[in-house]
N, C-alpha and C positions, 0 to 999 in steps of 0.2 A: 647830174652825174650819176651813173649807175654804180651800184655797189659791187663788190667782188663776186658775190654769189651769182649775180645776174650775168656778169661778163665771163667768168671762168669757174663754172661749177666744179670742174675736175681739180682745180687748184685749191678750192675751199675744202673739197673732200679729202685731198691729200694732207692739208694742214690739220684737219680734224683727226685723221688717222695718226699723224705724227703726235698730236697732243695726247691721244689715247695711249699710244705706245709709250710716250715719255712718262705719263702719270702712272701707268702700270709698272714700268721699270722702277720708278722711285718707290712705289708701294712694295714691290717685291724686295727691294733693298732694305726697307724698313722692317719688313717681316723677317728677313734673314738675320738682321741685327738682333731683333727681339728673341728669336730662337737661340742664337748663339749665346746671348746673355743669360737666358734661362737655363742653359746647360751648365753654367757655373754653379759650384757647390754653395758658395756663400754670396748671397745678394743682399746688399743693404737696402733699407727702405727707399733711399733716394734712387738706387739703381732700378728697383722694381717700379717706381713711378716713371722713370725714364723709359723703361721697356713698355709700360702702358701707354705713354705718350707717343712712342714710335708706332705702336700698333694702331692707336687712334688716328694718327696722321695718315697711315696707310689706308685705313678704312675711309677716312674723309676724302682723300685723293681719288680713290676708286669711285666713291659715291658722286663726287663732283664731276668727274669725267663721264660717268654714266648719265647723269642728269643732262650734261651738256650734249652728249651724243643723242640722247632721247629727244631733247628739244630740237636739235637740228634735223633729226629724221622724222619729226612729227608724231612720235609716239610719246606716251606718258608712262611713268614708272612710279611705283610706290616707294616712298622714302623709308629707309630703315631707321627706326627710332632707337636712339642710344639711351642707355640708363643715364639719369641725371648726373651721376658721379663721373661719367666719361664724356659729358658733352662740352666741357671747357677745362682748360688748364687752370691751376690755382691762381696764376698771375693774370688771368683773363684772356690770354692768347689761345689760339687754337692750332 
């Protein structure tokens, strides 16, 4: 049985474009949320952590989408190394 890429390269390309657009949209929403929150005069430490997690999530989504795109197109990219304090949430989730 042939895989989807062999039979319908344009369908695979369209799904890749959709994935990139979706991940970019979610990342933009996370960034907008973080900007709006930082405009507040009083931010609790918990809210500052949430803003950081939202920005980290946006960065990870964009990085994952880029690596997937680069892998599908046959190109390689260098990964952005995050500071260790930003590489994982305190509860172990990302």
